[in-house]
C-alpha positions in Angstrom: 139.8 109.7 62.3 141.0 111.4 59.1 138.8 114.3 58.1 137.9 115.3 54.5 139.1 112.1 53.0 135.9 111.4 50.9 136.6 110.1 47.5 133.8 110.6 45.0 133.4 109.8 41.3 131.4 112.4 39.3 129.4 111.7 36.1 132.5 112.0 34.0 134.3 109.3 36.0 136.8 111.9 37.1 138.3 111.2 40.5 138.4 114.2 42.9 140.2 114.3 46.3 139.0 117.0 48.7 141.4 118.8 51.0 144.3 116.3 50.7 146.6 115.9 53.7 150.0 114.8 52.7 150.8 113.2 56.0 148.0 110.8 55.6 148.2 110.2 51.9 148.8 106.4 52.3 145.5 106.1 54.2 143.7 108.1 51.6 145.0 105.9 48.8 143.9 102.8 50.6 140.4 104.2 51.1 140.1 105.5 47.6 139.6 101.8 46.5 136.1 102.1 48.2 134.0 104.7 46.6 130.6 106.4 47.1 128.8 106.5 43.8 127.2 109.9 43.2 125.2 108.9 40.1 124.6 105.2 40.9 127.2 103.6 38.6 130.0 102.9 41.1 130.8 100.4 43.8 128.4 99.2 46.6 128.9 100.3 50.2 127.8 97.6 52.7 128.4 96.5 56.3 131.3 94.4 55.0 132.6 97.2 52.8 132.0 100.4 54.9 133.2 103.8 54.0 134.1 106.2 56.8 133.1 109.7 55.7 132.9 113.3 56.9 130.9 115.6 54.6 131.9 119.3 54.9 130.7 122.5 53.4 132.8 124.7 55.7 130.9 123.5 58.8 130.5 120.0 60.0 127.0 118.7 59.3 127.7 115.0 59.6 130.3 112.8 61.3 131.3 109.1 61.5 131.0 107.0 64.6 131.8 103.4 65.2 128.9 101.2 66.5 129.3 97.5 67.1 132.2 97.3 64.7 130.5 99.3 62.0 130.6 102.9 61.1 127.6 105.1 60.3 126.9 108.7 59.4 125.4 110.9 62.0 123.6 114.0 60.7 122.0 115.4 63.8 123.0 118.0 66.4 125.4 116.4 68.9 124.7 116.5 72.6 126.6 119.2 74.5 126.6 121.2 77.6 124.7 124.5 77.5 127.2 127.1 78.6 124.6 129.9 79.0 122.3 127.7 81.2 125.0 126.2 83.4 126.9 127.7 86.3 129.4 127.0 89.0 129.4 130.5 90.5 128.2 130.5 94.1 125.3 132.7 95.1 124.7 134.9 98.0 121.6 134.4 100.2 118.4 135.0 98.2 120.4 135.7 95.0 119.6 134.2 91.6 121.3 132.8 88.6 119.3 133.8 85.4 120.2 131.8 82.3 119.5 132.9 78.8 117.0 131.9 76.2 118.5 129.1 74.1 117.0 127.5 71.0 116.4 123.7 71.4 114.6 122.9 68.2 117.0 120.1 67.2 117.2 118.5 70.7 114.9 115.9 72.3 115.8 116.1 76.0 117.2 118.6 78.5 119.0 117.0 81.4 119.8 119.3 84.4 121.9 118.3 87.4 122.2 120.4 90.6 124.4 120.0 93.6 124.7 122.9 96.0 125.9 123.4 99.6 122.7 124.9 100.8 119.0 124.5 100.2 117.4 126.6 97.4 114.5 128.9 97.9 111.1 127.2 97.7 110.7 126.1 94.0 114.2 127.6 93.5 115.0 125.7 90.4 112.8 126.9 87.6 113.0 125.7 84.0 111.1 128.0 81.6 109.9 127.4 78.1 109.0 129.9 75.4 107.9 129.9 71.8 109.5 133.2 71.0 112.3 133.7 73.5 110.4 136.5 75.1 107.3 135.3 76.7 107.2 132.3 79.2 104.6 129.8 78.0 105.2 127.1 80.7 107.6 126.3 83.5 108.6 123.5 85.9 109.8 124.2 89.4 111.6 122.2 92.1 113.0 122.8 95.6 116.6 121.7 95.9 118.0 120.2 99.1 121.5 120.8 100.4 124.4 118.5 99.4 122.2 116.1 97.5 122.8 115.7 93.8 119.5 116.0 91.9 118.8 115.2 88.3 115.9 116.4 86.2 115.0 115.8 82.6 112.5 117.7 80.4 111.2 117.3 76.9 112.1 120.0 74.4 108.5 121.3 74.4 109.1 124.8 72.9 111.6 126.4 70.6 113.4 128.1 73.5 114.2 127.4 77.2 116.3 128.9 80.0 117.1 128.0 83.6 116.6 130.3 86.6 117.9 129.3 90.0 117.1 131.1 93.3 119.2 130.4 96.3 117.8 130.1 99.9 118.8 132.7 102.6 122.3 131.3 103.1 125.4 132.0 101.0 126.6 129.0 99.1 130.0 127.5 99.5 129.7 125.4 96.3 127.3 125.4 93.4 127.2 123.1 90.4 124.3 123.5 88.0 124.8 121.9 84.6 122.4 121.6 81.6 123.1 119.0 78.9 121.2 119.1 75.6 120.7 115.6 74.2 119.3 114.5 70.9 117.8 111.3 72.2 115.5 110.1 75.0 117.4 109.3 78.2 116.2 107.7 81.4 114.8 110.5 83.6 116.5 109.4 86.9 117.8 106.4 88.8 116.6 105.1 92.3 117.4 102.1 94.3 114.2 100.2 95.2 114.8 100.9 98.9 115.3 104.6 98.4 112.9 107.1 99.9 111.1 108.9 97.1 110.6 112.6 97.6 107.9 114.8 96.0 110.8 116.8 94.5 112.2 113.8 92.6 112.1 113.8 88.9 109.5 111.4 87.5 107.6 110.5 84.4 103.8 110.6 84.5 102.4 107.2 83.3 98.7 106.6 83.2 96.6 103.7 82.0 93.0 102.6 81.6 92.4 99.2 83.1 90.2 96.8 81.1 89.0 93.3 81.9 87.2 90.5 80.2 83.5 90.4 81.3 82.2 87.1 82.4 78.7 88.3 81.4 79.1 89.0 77.7 82.7 88.0 76.9 83.6 91.6 75.9 86.4 93.8 77.4 85.1 96.6 79.6 86.7 99.4 81.7 87.4 98.8 85.4 86.1 101.7 87.3 87.1 103.3 90.6 85.3 104.5 93.7 86.9 107.0 96.0 90.3 106.6 94.4 90.3 102.8 94.7 89.3 100.0 92.4 85.5 99.6 92.6 84.9 96.0 93.5 81.5 96.6 95.1 79.7 97.5 91.9 81.4 94.7 90.0 79.3 92.2 92.0 82.3 90.2 93.0 80.4 88.9 96.0 77.2 87.2 94.9 76.1 85.5 98.1 74.5 87.6 100.8 74.8 87.1 104.6 71.9 88.0 106.9 72.3 86.3 110.3 71.0 87.1 113.8 73.6 87.1 116.5 72.8 84.0 118.5 73.7 81.7 121.4 73.4 77.9 121.6 70.6 76.6 123.9 70.1 73.1 125.4 68.5 71.3 122.4 71.1 69.5 120.3 70.7 66.3 118.2 71.7 64.9 114.8 70.0 63.7 111.6 69.5 60.0 111.5 68.2 60.1 108.0 69.8 62.1 105.2 67.8 65.3 104.3 67.6 66.8 100.8 67.2 70.4 99.6 63.5 71.3 99.6 62.6 69.0 102.6 60.5 70.6 105.3 60.6 67.5 107.7 63.8 66.2 109.2 64.3 62.9 111.0 66.4 63.2 114.1 68.1 61.0 116.6 65.9 62.5 119.3 63.8 65.6 120.0 64.9 66.2 123.6 64.7 69.8 124.7 63.1 70.9 121.5 59.6 72.4 121.5 57.3 73.9 118.9 58.6 77.4 118.3 62.3 76.4 118.9 64.8 78.1 116.5 67.3 75.7 115.0 70.3 75.6 112.7 71.5 72.6 110.7 75.2 72.1 110.1 77.0 69.2 108.4 80.6 68.6 107.7 80.2 69.8 104.1 77.0 71.9 104.1 75.3 74.2 106.5 72.2 76.4 106.5 72.9 80.1 107.0 69.5 81.1 108.3 67.7 79.5 111.1 64.4 77.6 111.1 61.3 77.6 113.3 60.1 74.2 114.5 56.3 74.1 113.7 55.6 70.5 114.7 57.3 67.7 116.6 56.9 63.9 116.4 58.4 63.1 119.7 61.7 61.3 119.4 61.4 61.0 115.6 61.1 64.1 113.6 60.6 67.9 113.4 58.7 69.9 110.9 60.2 73.3 109.8 58.7 76.5 108.6 60.5 76.6 105.3 62.4 74.2 102.9 66.0 73.3 103.4 68.5 75.0 101.1 71.1 72.2 101.2 71.4 68.5 101.2 72.5 67.1 104.6 74.1 63.8 105.4 73.3 61.5 108.4 75.0 62.9 111.5 74.5 66.6 110.6 74.1 68.6 113.8 70.7 70.1 114.6 71.2 72.8 117.2 68.7 74.9 119.1 69.6 78.6 119.2 68.4 81.8 120.9 68.3 85.2 119.1 66.3 87.2 121.6 68.7 89.1 123.9 66.2 90.3 126.5 67.7 88.2 129.3 69.7 88.7 132.5 73.5 89.3 132.1 76.0 90.8 134.5 79.4 92.4 134.2 80.9 89.3 135.8 78.9 86.9 133.7 77.8 88.5 130.5 75.6 86.7 128.0 77.4 86.2 124.7 75.6 86.3 121.3 77.7 85.7 118.2 77.6 85.6 114.4 80.4 83.5 113.0 81.3 81.9 109.7 82.2 78.2 109.4 85.9 77.3 109.1 85.7 77.2 105.3 84.1 80.6 104.8 85.0 84.3 105.1 82.3 86.8 105.7 82.4 90.6 105.3 79.8 92.2 107.6 78.8 95.6 106.2 76.0 96.5 108.7 74.0 95.5 111.7 70.2 95.9 112.2 68.8 96.6 115.7 65.2 95.8 116.9 63.7 96.4 120.3 60.1 96.1 121.6 58.7 97.3 124.9 55.5 98.2 126.6 57.0 101.5 127.8 57.7 104.6 125.9 61.1 105.2 124.5 63.4 108.2 124.2 67.1 109.0 123.8 67.8 108.9 127.6 66.5 105.3 128.0 67.6 102.0 126.7 64.6 100.7 124.8 61.9 101.6 127.4 64.2 100.9 130.3 66.3 103.3 132.3 69.8 103.8 130.9 71.9 100.7 131.6 74.7 100.8 134.2 77.0 98.4 132.3 75.7 98.6 128.8 75.7 96.4 125.7 79.1 95.8 124.1 79.5 95.2 120.3 83.0 93.8 119.5 85.0 91.8 116.9 87.3 88.9 117.7 89.7 88.3 114.8 92.5 85.8 115.0 92.1 85.8 118.8 92.4 89.6 119.0 89.5 91.5 120.6 88.4 94.8 119.3 85.4 96.7 120.8 83.5 98.6 118.2 81.0 100.4 120.5 79.3 100.4 123.9 75.6 101.3 124.3 74.0 102.3 127.5 71.1 104.4 126.1 69.1 104.9 122.9 71.1 108.1 122.4 74.3 106.0 122.3 72.8 104.0 119.5 72.1 107.2 117.6 75.8 108.2 118.1 76.8 105.2 116.0 73.8 104.8 113.7 71.9 108.0 113.4 69.4 105.9 111.5 67.3 105.1 114.7 63.5 105.3 114.6 61.0 105.0 117.4 57.6 103.4 116.6 54.5 104.5 118.5 52.4 101.8 120.2 49.3 100.7 118.5 46.3 100.2 120.7 47.3 96.6 121.5 50.9 96.6 120.3 54.3 97.6 121.5 56.5 100.6 121.4 59.4 99.9 119.1 63.0 101.0 118.2 64.7 100.1 115.0 68.3 101.0 114.0 70.7 100.5 111.2 74.5 100.8 111.6 76.1 100.7 108.2 79.8 100.1 108.6 80.6 101.0 105.0 79.4 104.6 105.6 82.4 104.8 108.0 84.5 103.1 105.2 85.1 99.8 107.0 83.8 96.2 107.0 83.9 93.6 109.8 86.0 91.0 108.0 85.5 87.6 109.6 87.6 84.6 108.6 86.2 81.3 109.7 89.6 79.6 109.3 90.9 81.7 112.3 87.7 81.5 114.3 86.7 85.1 113.9 83.3 86.3 115.1 81.2 89.4 115.8 79.9 89.4 119.4 77.2 91.2 121.4 77.6 91.1 125.2 74.6 91.6 127.5 75.8 92.9 130.9 72.6 94.0 132.4 69.1 92.8 133.2 67.1 93.2 130.0 64.2 90.9 131.0 61.7 93.7 131.1 62.2 94.3 127.4 59.7 92.4 125.2 62.4 91.7 122.6 65.9 92.8 121.6 67.6 91.4 118.5 70.6 92.2 116.4 71.1 91.0 112.8 74.4 91.1 110.9 74.3 91.6 107.1 77.0 91.5 104.5 78.5 89.1 101.9 80.3 85.9 101.5 83.8 86.9 100.4 84.5 85.5 97.0 81.1 83.7 96.9 
């Protein structure tokens, strides 16, 4: 590039050549045909008619660079290496390199690279910033590993900066610390996706506020968090509750021989064999099922059963009517335990968030007993089976064991003609988990009775939670 070859025309139309160079006269003559008009009366400079220029008043304040085939004037401080905040001198153990305050008013970014033979002291790389070149207003610190090139970038936050580097306790065999001052923003650092990220890596802090369109009022609203995670519980994502006793199937089983509708309290069945007044039943069809059980209050033998509440769903002919048992005060053994389950149908997924315990007995209760019985030799097992994998949640042999899991266990005193009682509540979400049961993989929550509980007057467990996505 030929310097000082600007040709201008002053208001008197006199041509002036600045600092002519005889060896390049022919080039100057050629460029003299394209002029920059000082007072607006000359030729027009355009992308198709560019004029390379260098303006000088004794020190360079602008330069010409080619960009995509065009030339433009640059009138900013050029990027360069800071000589007073860079070093290649090795350091003894625990020694320091102390750079000098350097003005960075006209720069946008500081880029520092370090590669050294031995680790630095803890937070050994320190980049300091100052408004007056005397007092430190802020600083950033990093620990540097051995033989690993590290790159850091900083905004030019104050008028002055300097670099201080403190070595670890081993003398270096090589040290390369370079600071480059750049006028423009640059990418802070580069990483492969598979790279392990270290807390000492350079990074940019990016934060955001999540908003979503409310289905309630059509307006955008903030999405909140709970314990550092998106709060989906308070968003009422799950609108259908689950409240089911663990149960086992009993002998009574039949089908509807007349379709039943939501609101009906009488169902017509193919038979009433093995059903009695007081039987508990569930109704499940291929498309619809009732989540809560019914009590049979009347039977027309071989024809129909009357229920204690209306049906929630419509049910087609052939829907299964199944007798169930929810009372667990029966005889089980270690070899042949009684199994009581709560299980979603294959088209549903349940998230059980707590279980409720009820026991009744004629005997007094305390922490050393199970209900009013002596502590059990084998105990009651609570477990999950998910995708065929068994996970035992707990094992109760005494009322004290229940308290270990629940704490919320209360004893009820016997009324003159009533029962002693025990009630407990085990809230899974207080331990920050849920029992996630996917009907598609046959998941269920199970209670195993492995002892003789016949002497109890009642023992029931109810699982509560939500239909996922419902």
